[in-house]
N, C-alpha and C positions, 0 to 999 in steps of 0.2 A: 377427204383424200386418204386418210389412214386406213379406212376400211377397204378401199379399192386396192391400195398398195399391199394389204394383207391378203389379197386374193378373193375378197368378198364380191359377189355379184350384186351390184346395186344400181339404182337409178335415182338421181337427184331430181326431184320434181321441179325444183327451182330452175333447172336447166332445160327440161323438156316441156313443162307446162307451168310457167311461173304464176299464172293467174287462176290455176285450177282450184275449184271449191273443195272443201274437205271431203264431201261425199264423192266427188270425182276421184280424188286421191285414193280413197278407200275402195272404190269400185275397181280401179286399176290394180291395186294390191290384191284384191280378191280374184280378179280375172287371171292374174299372173302368179297367184299363190306366193306372194311375197309378204314378208314381215314389214310392218310400217314403223319406221323409226322417226320419232318426233320429239319436239319440246313443247308441243301444243296440247294442253289439257283438254281442249274441246273434243278431241277424239274419244275420250272416255265417255262423255255425254252421248255422243253419237252411237257408241257401241252398247252402253248399258241402259240408257233411257230410250233411245230411238231404235234399238235393235238392228243397227246397220252391221253388215257382215264385213269381216276382215280376217285373214288367216292368223294374225297375231299383231300385237302392238307392243313396242318398247318405247316407253316414255322416259326421256332423259330429264331428270330434275336436279341438276347440278347448279348451284348458285354462280352467278357471273364472276364473282371474285375467285372462284375455284375452278374456272373453266379448263385449266390444265388437266384436271382429273377426268374430263369427259372421255377421252380416248381410253385411258387405262381402265376406267370403270366399265365402259362398254365392252371392252375385250374380256374383262373379268366375267361379265354377265354371259357373254357368248361361250366362254370356256366352261362356266358352271352349268348353264342350262342347255346349250346347244339346240338341238331340234325341239326340245321341250318349250322353247319360246313360242312355237306355233300353238295356237289354241289358247293363248294366255295374254293377259294384259300385265306386262311387267314394268315396274317402275324402278329405274336405276338412279339411286341417290349417291351422294358422296361417301356415305358410310354404311349403306345397307341396300338390299334389294327387297322389293315387295312384288308379289305376283298373285293373280287370281285368274280362274278360268273364265274364258269368254262364254257367252250363252251358246248352248248347243255343243260345247267342246268338252263338257264334263263326262 
């Protein structure tokens, strides 16, 4: 909800298609040119090993005991990278960011 309150245009897949397979989620993100925000590392495999397309992925890797950091760290990543999140696989951790280009985005 923090993202929506901050004016971000987003869709919660759990609201619109709770049983959607990962490839369906990626396909929708690609069709609508949306970043995919997730806590599921499986999307990395789909992008890098199976060459599935997606405009960009932001993977939240914040430990459960530090979940209060999720919002602030995500906002920090958005502020730091902005539109540069597109075309990249960005990992948001509690103390650092890691980012690498997606295939075909270099």
